[in-house]
SERO-81281 format. One record per residue (C-alpha): residue number from 1; residue in three letters; x, y, z. Coordinates in pm, 1 decimal, always signed. Example, Ala and Ser with C-alpha at 12.3 -4.5 7.8 and 13.67 -1.06 7.14 Angstrom:
2
+-----+---------+----------+----------+----------+
| num | residuo |        X |        Y |        Z |
+-----+---------+----------+----------+----------+
|   1 |     ALA |  +1230.0 |   -450.0 |   +780.0 |
|   2 |     SER |  +1367.0 |   -106.0 |   +714.0 |
+-----+---------+----------+----------+----------+
REM end
This chain:
82
+-----+---------+----------+----------+----------+
| num | residuo |        X |        Y |        Z |
+-----+---------+----------+----------+----------+
|   1 |     MET |  -1617.8 |   -544.2 |   -572.0 |
|   2 |     SER |  -1361.2 |   -263.1 |   -561.6 |
|   3 |     VAL |  -1524.8 |   -133.8 |   -243.6 |
|   4 |     LEU |  -1440.3 |   -459.4 |    -66.1 |
|   5 |     TRP |  -1071.0 |   -421.0 |   -156.6 |
|   6 |     HIS |  -1090.5 |    -56.4 |    -48.2 |
|   7 |     ASP |  -1238.9 |   -147.8 |   +288.1 |
|   8 |     LEU |   -978.4 |   -418.7 |   +339.8 |
|   9 |     GLY |   -705.5 |   -162.7 |   +270.7 |
|  10 |     VAL |   -859.4 |    +78.2 |   +522.2 |
|  11 |     CYS |   -872.4 |   -200.5 |   +782.5 |
|  12 |     TYR |   -503.1 |   -273.2 |   +725.6 |
|  13 |     TYR |   -431.4 |    +99.3 |   +757.9 |
|  14 |     HIS |   -604.2 |   +122.8 |  +1095.7 |
|  15 |     LEU |   -432.6 |   -196.3 |  +1210.6 |
|  16 |     MET |   -100.2 |    -48.8 |  +1100.1 |
|  17 |     LYS |   -152.6 |   +241.5 |  +1339.4 |
|  18 |     VAL |   -174.3 |    +12.8 |  +1644.6 |
|  19 |     VAL |    +98.3 |   -245.5 |  +1573.3 |
|  20 |     GLU |   +469.8 |   -194.7 |  +1630.0 |
|  21 |     GLY |   +801.1 |   -292.1 |  +1474.2 |
|  22 |     HIS |   +822.0 |   -495.6 |  +1156.8 |
|  23 |     SER |   +443.7 |   -543.1 |  +1156.7 |
|  24 |     VAL |   +395.8 |   -177.9 |  +1057.7 |
|  25 |     LYS |   +570.1 |   -231.2 |   +724.6 |
|  26 |     LEU |   +388.9 |   -559.0 |   +672.9 |
|  27 |     MET |    +47.9 |   -397.0 |   +729.4 |
|  28 |     ALA |   +145.1 |   -101.6 |   +509.1 |
|  29 |     GLY |   +235.4 |   -339.0 |   +228.0 |
|  30 |     LYS |    -92.1 |   -526.9 |   +261.0 |
|  31 |     CYS |   -280.3 |   -198.6 |   +263.6 |
|  32 |     VAL |   -114.1 |    -81.7 |    -58.2 |
|  33 |     GLU |   -175.2 |   -417.5 |   -225.7 |
|  34 |     SER |   -544.6 |   -404.9 |   -132.6 |
|  35 |     LEU |   -575.5 |    -53.5 |   -270.5 |
|  36 |     LYS |   -397.9 |   -155.1 |   -590.7 |
|  37 |     GLN |   -664.2 |   -420.3 |   -641.9 |
|  38 |     ALA |   -939.1 |   -166.4 |   -576.8 |
|  39 |     LEU |   -785.0 |    +73.1 |   -828.6 |
|  40 |     MET |   -748.4 |   -194.4 |  -1092.1 |
|  41 |     LEU |  -1120.4 |   -266.7 |  -1062.5 |
|  42 |     ASP |  -1233.9 |    +96.6 |  -1043.0 |
|  43 |     PRO |   -960.3 |   +349.0 |  -1128.3 |
|  44 |     SER |  -1202.1 |   +642.2 |  -1136.9 |
|  45 |     ASN |  -1304.1 |   +608.0 |   -770.9 |
|  46 |     HIS |  -1150.5 |   +903.8 |   -587.5 |
|  47 |     SER |  -1179.1 |   +733.9 |   -247.7 |
|  48 |     HIS |   -932.4 |   +464.8 |   -353.4 |
|  49 |     TRP |   -683.9 |   +731.8 |   -464.6 |
|  50 |     ASN |   -724.8 |   +928.1 |   -142.2 |
|  51 |     VAL |   -650.6 |   +630.6 |    +81.9 |
|  52 |     LEU |   -356.1 |   +530.1 |   -136.7 |
|  53 |     GLY |   -217.3 |   +882.2 |    -93.5 |
|  54 |     VAL |   -262.6 |   +867.2 |   +283.1 |
|  55 |     ILE |    -90.8 |   +530.9 |   +318.4 |
|  56 |     THR |   +199.1 |   +615.1 |    +89.3 |
|  57 |     ALA |   +264.8 |   +934.2 |   +286.5 |
|  58 |     HIS |   +254.6 |   +751.1 |   +621.6 |
|  59 |     PRO |   +584.7 |   +744.1 |   +814.7 |
|  60 |     GLY |   +557.1 |   +364.2 |   +843.7 |
|  61 |     ARG |   +633.8 |   +329.5 |   +473.1 |
|  62 |     SER |   +995.5 |   +266.8 |   +380.9 |
|  63 |     SER |  +1068.5 |   +578.7 |   +175.3 |
|  64 |     ALA |   +914.9 |   +880.3 |    +10.0 |
|  65 |     MET |  +1052.6 |   +773.8 |   -327.4 |
|  66 |     CYS |   +869.9 |   +442.0 |   -303.8 |
|  67 |     SER |   +549.2 |   +638.0 |   -239.5 |
|  68 |     LEU |   +600.1 |   +852.6 |   -546.7 |
|  69 |     VAL |   +670.9 |   +552.9 |   -767.6 |
|  70 |     ILE |   +355.8 |   +374.3 |   -650.6 |
|  71 |     CYS |   +137.3 |   +680.2 |   -708.8 |
|  72 |     HIS |   +292.8 |   +751.2 |  -1048.1 |
|  73 |     LYS |   +244.1 |   +392.3 |  -1159.9 |
|  74 |     PHE |   -124.8 |   +391.9 |  -1077.2 |
|  75 |     ILE |   -190.4 |   +735.0 |  -1220.6 |
|  76 |     CYS |    -46.5 |   +609.3 |  -1549.1 |
|  77 |     LEU |   -254.5 |   +293.7 |  -1517.6 |
|  78 |     SER |   -573.7 |   +494.5 |  -1469.1 |
|  79 |     TYR |   -515.2 |   +691.4 |  -1788.2 |
|  80 |     HIS |   -464.2 |   +371.9 |  -1986.4 |
|  81 |     VAL |   -779.0 |   +211.8 |  -1844.8 |
|  82 |     GLU |  -1003.9 |   +505.5 |  -1922.7 |
+-----+---------+----------+----------+----------+
REM end
């Protein structure tokens, strides 16, 4: 099931690269939310972490600090789950 959330996040990521304006942030948010779901279901899957890193580093995201907070939160979550 986590793979479905992962794939949805990747689809949002690719869509984010072709839209403009406010839609970029909207797609980025949906991408991150999809990847959060994937990570909650399977926190040991490295592919989920890789895509989350790519999207949080993307210039379409609002700030670098937001990216760090998201990554830190889910790294902590993965340690608690395992």
